[in-house]
N, C-alpha and C positions, 0 to 999 in steps of 0.2 A: 515719331522722331522726325524732325525736319531733314530734308535731304537737298543736295545740290547736284545738278547735272553738269558734267564736265565734257567738253569736246576734246578728244585726244586722237589726232591723226585720223579724223573722219569717223571715229567710233564714239558713241555716247555711252557714258557710264555714270552710275549713280554713286555719289560719295556722301555718306551720312554725316551729319553735322559735326561730330567730334573730329573727324579727319578733315572736313571742309574748312574748319577754322584753324587747323594746325597742319600746314603743308608738309612738314617733315614726316608725317605718318603716311603719306602717299608715296608711291614709287618715284614720282617726279621730285619730291622733296629730298629723298635719299640720294637720287642721282645728282641733284644740284649741290648736295653737301659734299660730294666727292672732292671738290677743290679745297674744302676746309679740312685742316688737319688738327682738329681739337678733340682729343680722345675723351675728355671729360664730358663734352656735349654729346658725343656719340654714346657714351655709357648711359647718360640720362635718357636719351631717346630710346635706346634699347630697353631700358627698364620700363619706360612708359608703354612701349610696344608689348612687352611681356605682360604687363598688367592688363592691357586691353585684350590681349589674346586669352588670358585666363578668364576674364569676364565673358568673352564670347564663347569659350568652351563650356562654361557653366550653363549659358543659355542654350547652347547646342545640345548638351546632354539632356536638358529638359524637353527639347523639341527636336529630335534627330531628323525629322522629315523636312525641316527648314534648311535647305541646302545653301541658302545665302550665308549662313553663319560659317559653314564649312569652307566656302570660297574665300570669305574674309579671313578666316583663320589661316588658310594656306598662304594667302598674300602676306599676312603679317609674319608668318614663319619664314618666308623668303626674305623679308626685310631684316628680321632678327639674324638670320644666317649671314646675310651680307655684312651687317654691322659687326657681328662677332668675328667674322673672317678679317674684316678691315682692322679691327682693334688688335687682333692677334698679330697681323702683319706689322702694325705700328709698334707693338711691344717688342717684336723680334728685331726690328730695324733701329729702335731707339733705346 
């Protein structure tokens, strides 16, 4: 799987091609989206993240010793939680 190296505040991290081509799946993309208040887009992104998380979980269950999957799953869980919290706040306010 192709990968991309990103420099983030002096730290290098590897972002694999599905997220490298779609910045909203990275934490920077979610943070950049804070200014946008379009719940439908956030629901779509959340659903994409859930799908990606489920695929990673299947791969992790097949190979539990590969901790890279666990780290990615946790990162995606954090993004899903953020989006869910944000959508709930939008629903309450509007």
